[in-house]
C-alpha positions in Angstrom: 1.0 -5.1 13.1 0.7 -5.6 9.4 -2.6 -4.6 7.7 -3.1 -7.9 5.9 -1.4 -11.3 6.2 1.5 -11.5 3.7 3.1 -8.1 4.3 6.3 -9.8 5.2 6.3 -11.6 1.8 6.3 -8.4 -0.3 9.6 -8.2 -2.0 8.9 -6.7 -5.5 7.1 -3.6 -6.7 4.4 -5.8 -8.4 3.8 -7.7 -5.2 3.5 -4.4 -3.3 1.1 -3.0 -5.9 -1.2 -6.1 -5.5 -0.9 -6.0 -1.8 -1.9 -2.3 -1.5 -4.9 -2.9 -3.8 -6.0 -5.7 -1.5 -5.6 -3.4 1.4 -7.9 -0.9 -0.3 -10.6 -3.5 -0.3 -10.6 -3.4 3.5 -11.5 0.3 3.6 -15.1 1.1 4.7 -16.7 2.9 1.7 -16.4 2.7 -2.0 -15.4 6.3 -2.2 -12.5 5.9 0.2 -11.4 2.7 -1.6 -11.3 4.5 -4.9 -9.4 7.4 -3.4 -6.6 5.2 -2.1 -6.6 3.0 -5.3 -6.0 6.2 -7.3 -3.2 7.2 -4.9 -1.5 3.8 -5.2 -1.6 4.0 -9.0 -0.2 7.5 -9.0 2.6 6.6 -6.7 3.6 3.6 -8.9 3.7 5.9 -11.9 5.8 8.4 -10.1 8.3 5.8 -9.0 8.3 3.6 -12.1 11.7 4.8 -13.2 13.3 3.9 -9.8 16.1 1.2 -10.3 18.1 1.4 -7.1 17.3 -1.8 -5.2 17.9 -0.2 -1.8 15.6 2.7 -2.6 12.9 0.2 -3.8 13.1 -1.7 -0.5 12.7 1.6 1.4 9.7 2.5 -0.7 8.1 -1.0 -0.1 8.7 -0.8 3.7 7.3 2.8 3.9 4.2 1.9 1.8 3.4 -1.1 4.0 3.7 1.1 7.1 1.5 3.7 5.6 -1.1 1.1 4.6 -1.1 -0.1 8.2 -1.6 3.4 9.5 -4.5 4.1 7.1 -6.3 0.8 7.9 -5.9 1.4 11.6 -7.2 5.0 11.2 -10.4 3.8 9.6 -10.8 0.9 12.0 -10.8 3.4 14.9 -13.5 5.5 13.3 -15.9 2.6 13.0 
């Protein structure tokens, strides 16, 4: 199950970035949202020099799976 509709449409790093920031809006408190927004920004800075298309697709797939896990984690707590 994808955290938000449109996960299957994410193909580029910019689309992933926007998608993950939208996922952050689904988190319960402002503090948690800011924490994960910061983590998303840092991750993009770390991987900004990546130019291997296969590796980029692996990162996108893993990031969507991680976002799904995080959203499900907070849904279960509420």
